[in-house]
C-alpha positions in Angstrom: -11.8 30.3 1.2 -10.4 28.0 -1.5 -7.7 25.4 -0.8 -5.5 23.1 -2.9 -6.6 19.4 -2.9 -4.7 16.4 -4.1 -7.1 14.5 -6.4 -6.4 11.0 -7.6 -6.3 11.5 -11.4 -5.1 8.0 -12.3 -4.5 4.5 -11.0 -2.4 1.5 -12.2 -1.1 -1.8 -11.1 1.2 -4.7 -12.0 1.5 -8.3 -10.9 4.3 -10.6 -11.9 3.2 -13.5 -14.2 4.2 -16.3 -11.9 1.4 -17.4 -9.6 2.3 -19.6 -6.6 -0.8 -21.4 -5.2 -1.3 -22.8 -1.7 -1.2 -26.3 -3.2 2.3 -25.7 -4.5 3.4 -24.5 -1.1 2.1 -27.7 0.4 5.0 -29.4 -1.4 7.6 -26.9 0.0 6.6 -26.6 3.7 4.5 -28.3 6.3 1.2 -26.5 5.6 -2.1 -27.0 3.8 -4.4 -25.0 1.5 -7.1 -25.4 4.1 -4.9 -24.1 7.0 -3.8 -21.0 5.0 -7.3 -20.1 3.7 -8.9 -20.6 7.1 -6.4 -18.4 9.0 -5.6 -15.8 6.4 -8.0 -15.9 3.4 -5.0 -16.3 1.0 -5.4 -18.7 -1.9 -2.4 -17.6 -4.1 0.3 -15.0 -4.5 2.4 -13.6 -7.4 6.2 -14.0 -7.4 8.6 -11.9 -9.4 10.8 -13.6 -11.9 14.6 -13.8 -11.3 15.1 -11.0 -13.8 12.5 -8.6 -12.3 13.5 -6.1 -9.6 11.2 -3.8 -7.6 11.7 -0.8 -10.0 10.5 -3.0 -12.9 7.2 -3.7 -11.2 6.9 0.0 -10.2 7.5 1.3 -13.7 4.8 -1.0 -15.2 2.3 0.1 -12.6 3.3 3.7 -13.1 2.8 3.6 -16.9 -0.8 2.4 -16.4 -1.5 5.1 -13.8 -0.1 7.8 -16.2 -2.3 6.4 -19.0 -5.3 6.5 -16.7 -4.6 10.1 -15.8 -4.0 11.0 -19.5 -0.6 12.4 -18.6 3.0 11.9 -19.9 5.8 11.0 -17.6 7.3 14.4 -18.2 4.2 16.0 -16.6 5.2 14.5 -13.3 7.2 16.7 -10.9 7.4 14.4 -7.9 7.9 10.6 -7.6 7.5 8.9 -4.2 8.1 5.2 -4.0 7.0 3.2 -1.0 9.1 0.1 -0.6 11.0 -2.1 1.8 12.6 -4.1 -0.9 14.6 -1.5 -2.8 16.7 -2.4 -5.9 19.9 -1.2 -4.3 21.0 0.1 -0.9 21.3 3.4 -2.8 20.3 5.3 -4.8 16.6 5.2 -4.2 14.3 3.0 -6.3 12.4 6.2 -7.1 15.3 7.6 -9.0 15.6 4.4 -11.0 11.9 4.6 -11.7 12.3 8.2 -12.8 15.1 7.2 -15.1 13.2 4.3 -16.7 10.2 6.6 -17.2 12.4 9.2 -19.0 11.6 11.9 -16.4 14.1 14.5 -15.1 11.6 16.8 -13.5 11.4 17.7 -9.8 12.3 15.2 -7.2 12.2 11.4 -6.6 12.8 9.5 -3.4 11.7 6.4 -1.4 9.6 6.2 1.7 10.1 3.1 4.0 7.3 2.4 6.4 6.8 -1.3 5.5 3.1 -2.1 5.0 2.1 1.4 5.9 4.4 2.8 3.2 1.8 3.7 0.7 -0.3 5.7 3.2 2.9 7.4 4.3 4.0 8.2 0.7 0.5 9.4 -0.2 0.6 11.7 2.9 4.0 13.1 1.9 2.9 13.7 -1.7 -0.3 15.4 -0.5 1.7 17.8 1.6 3.9 18.7 -1.3 0.9 19.4 -3.4 -0.9 21.5 -0.7 2.3 23.5 -0.3 2.3 24.3 -4.0 5.6 22.5 -4.6 4.1 19.8 -6.9 1.4 19.8 -9.5 1.3 16.1 -10.5 2.8 13.5 -8.2 3.4 9.9 -8.9 3.0 7.7 -5.8 3.9 4.1 -6.1 3.9 1.1 -3.7 6.2 -1.7 -5.0 7.6 -4.8 -3.4 9.5 -8.0 -4.1 8.9 -9.5 -0.7 9.6 -13.0 -1.9 13.3 -12.0 -1.7 13.2 -11.5 2.1 11.2 -14.6 2.9 12.5 -17.7 4.7 10.9 -20.4 2.5 11.3 -22.9 5.3 9.3 -20.8 7.8 5.7 -21.9 7.2 4.4 -19.1 9.5 5.6 -16.3 7.2 6.4 -17.6 3.7 2.7 -18.4 3.0 1.6 -14.8 3.8 3.4 -12.6 1.3 3.7 -11.9 -2.5 5.1 -9.4 -5.0 3.5 -6.6 -6.9 3.1 -2.9 -7.5 0.4 -0.3 -7.6 0.5 3.4 -8.4 -1.6 6.5 -8.4 -1.2 10.0 -9.8 -2.1 12.9 -7.5 -3.0 16.1 -9.2 -3.5 19.6 -7.7 -7.1 20.9 -7.9 -8.8 23.8 -6.3 -11.4 23.0 -3.6 -13.8 24.9 -1.5 -12.2 23.8 1.7 -15.0 21.6 3.0 -15.7 17.8 3.0 -17.6 18.0 -0.3 -14.3 18.6 -2.1 -12.8 15.9 -4.2 -9.3 14.7 -3.2 -7.6 13.9 0.0 -9.5 15.4 2.9 -7.6 14.1 5.9 -4.6 11.9 6.6 -3.0 10.6 9.8 0.2 8.6 10.2 1.7 7.1 13.4 4.6 5.0 14.6 5.8 3.3 17.8 9.2 1.7 17.8 8.4 -0.2 21.0 7.0 -3.0 18.8 10.1 -3.6 16.7 10.5 -7.2 17.7 7.0 -8.2 16.7 7.6 -7.7 12.9 11.0 -7.2 11.4 13.8 -8.4 9.1 16.8 -10.0 10.9 19.4 -8.3 8.7 20.7 -4.9 7.6 23.5 -3.0 6.1 25.0 -1.7 9.4 24.0 -4.6 11.7 24.7 -7.9 9.9 25.8 -6.9 6.4 23.1 -9.2 5.1 19.6 -8.8 3.7 18.1 -11.0 6.3 14.7 -12.7 6.5 11.3 -11.5 7.6 10.3 -12.5 11.2 6.9 -12.1 12.7 4.9 -12.9 15.9 1.5 -13.1 14.2 -0.8 -13.3 17.1 0.6 -10.1 18.7 0.5 -8.3 15.4 -3.1 -9.2 14.8 -4.1 -8.0 18.3 -2.5 -4.6 17.7 -3.6 -4.2 14.1 -7.4 -4.2 14.7 -7.2 -1.7 17.6 -4.7 0.7 15.9 -6.5 0.6 12.5 -9.9 1.3 14.0 -8.4 4.1 15.9 -6.7 5.9 13.0 -9.8 5.5 10.9 -11.8 7.3 13.6 -9.2 10.1 13.6 -9.5 10.8 9.8 -13.3 10.6 10.1 -13.3 13.2 12.9 -10.9 15.4 11.0 -13.3 15.4 8.0 -16.4 15.9 10.1 -17.7 12.6 9.0 -18.9 9.3 10.6 -18.6 5.7 9.6 -22.0 6.1 7.9 -20.4 8.4 5.3 -17.9 5.7 4.2 -18.6 4.2 0.8 -15.4 2.1 0.6 -12.5 1.0 2.8 -9.4 0.0 0.9 -7.2 -1.6 3.5 -3.7 -3.0 3.6 -4.3 -6.7 2.5 -2.5 -8.5 5.4 -5.1 -11.0 6.6 -8.8 -11.5 6.0 -9.4 -11.8 9.7 -7.8 -8.4 10.3 -10.0 -6.9 7.6 -13.2 -8.5 9.1 -12.2 -7.5 12.7 -11.6 -3.9 11.8 -15.0 -3.7 10.0 -16.7 -5.2 13.0 -15.0 -2.8 15.4 -16.1 0.2 13.3 -19.6 -1.3 12.7 -19.1 -1.1 8.9 -20.7 -3.4 6.5 -18.0 -5.9 5.3 -19.3 -5.5 1.8 -17.8 -2.0 1.8 -14.3 -3.4 2.3 -12.2 -4.0 -0.8 -10.6 -7.5 -0.5 -7.8 -8.8 -2.7 -5.7 -10.7 -0.2 -7.1 -14.0 -1.5 -5.5 -13.4 -4.9 -2.4 -11.3 -4.0 -1.5 -12.2 -0.4 0.3 -9.5 1.5 2.3 -7.3 -0.9 3.2 -4.8 1.8 3.3 -1.2 0.5 1.9 -2.4 -2.8 -1.3 -3.9 -1.4 -3.5 -0.8 -1.1 -2.8 0.6 -4.6 -3.2 -2.8 -6.1 -6.6 -3.2 -4.4 -7.5 0.4 -5.2 -6.8 0.0 -8.9 -8.8 -3.1 -9.1 -11.8 -1.5 -7.5 -11.6 1.6 -9.7 -11.2 -0.4 -12.9 -14.1 -2.8 -12.2 -16.4 0.2 -11.5 -17.0 -0.2 -7.7 -15.3 3.0 -6.8 -16.9 6.0 -8.6 -16.6 9.8 -8.6 -17.9 11.5 -5.5 -17.6 8.5 -3.2 -15.8 8.6 0.2 -12.9 6.2 0.3 -10.6 5.4 3.3 -7.2 3.9 2.8 -5.6 2.3 5.9 -2.6 0.2 6.9 -0.4 -1.0 9.7 3.2 -2.4 9.3 6.4 -3.1 11.0 7.8 -0.5 13.3 5.0 -0.4 14.2 3.8 2.1 11.7 0.1 2.8 10.9 -2.0 5.4 9.2 -5.1 6.3 7.1 -6.1 8.6 4.4 -9.7 9.8 3.7 -10.5 11.1 0.3 -13.5 11.8 -1.9 -13.1 10.2 -5.3 
């Protein structure tokens, strides 16, 4: 019996021009390049200019994804933007992206799940496609996290950067087995118990301010490895696969030690893990599509390979998608 599958038909990304290195941060806060690299693997990050907002980054990534898919903006009938740093309180950044792309078809809305946002958004778009409500969906992760950083807090300001990545999901007919191309399984979770471990200390209805990002890094690290390994196991089981079937893992780029720890727990060769955290730092919802686009364009990810996307973020939220390229 045939099924509808959501196949990635195009990828794109955008990074702001300004690069902020660890050496430059040494002049701003009490830290060092050696300390940052040893504990996180981060060497630099991109910072949006004063004139750039999140939708600007999203649009530039979206245009590249549309070109890659050989589609026009008017072919898109669904836009889902994953972001925690929206242009405005409302309307959604997705509707701004829709306007800037010259699209008036279908629906556009944001998904807010912090660093897990892209996996959440991809899962939402996949369900629209499987339900027959969308034919071509544009899924974007875009962030200007530099706007919510306390640049005097050395434990957090060194970790994050700005950027955007996008994919086009297109409906294709599949046979209904794990040899199909497209998204084969996805799982998303949340547990609000852990709110105080990773959050922003501001909000519209609480303080009336944007606030700054706050994090208890050791606790987040401890939970991340366990929860990410667990959700990867879930999508493998759902797809009747094992870790031996995995060609690539494209993880949320939070910390090199988390990436290494997850690979060890799953007994997966670290060479199968796509790593961009050294160049981009943690770009929250943008990190997975940024890394994915890089690995597709440099030829590492090729048609027919099994790819897992996974992330954990504030909330806590976490999830994974398994797809055949």
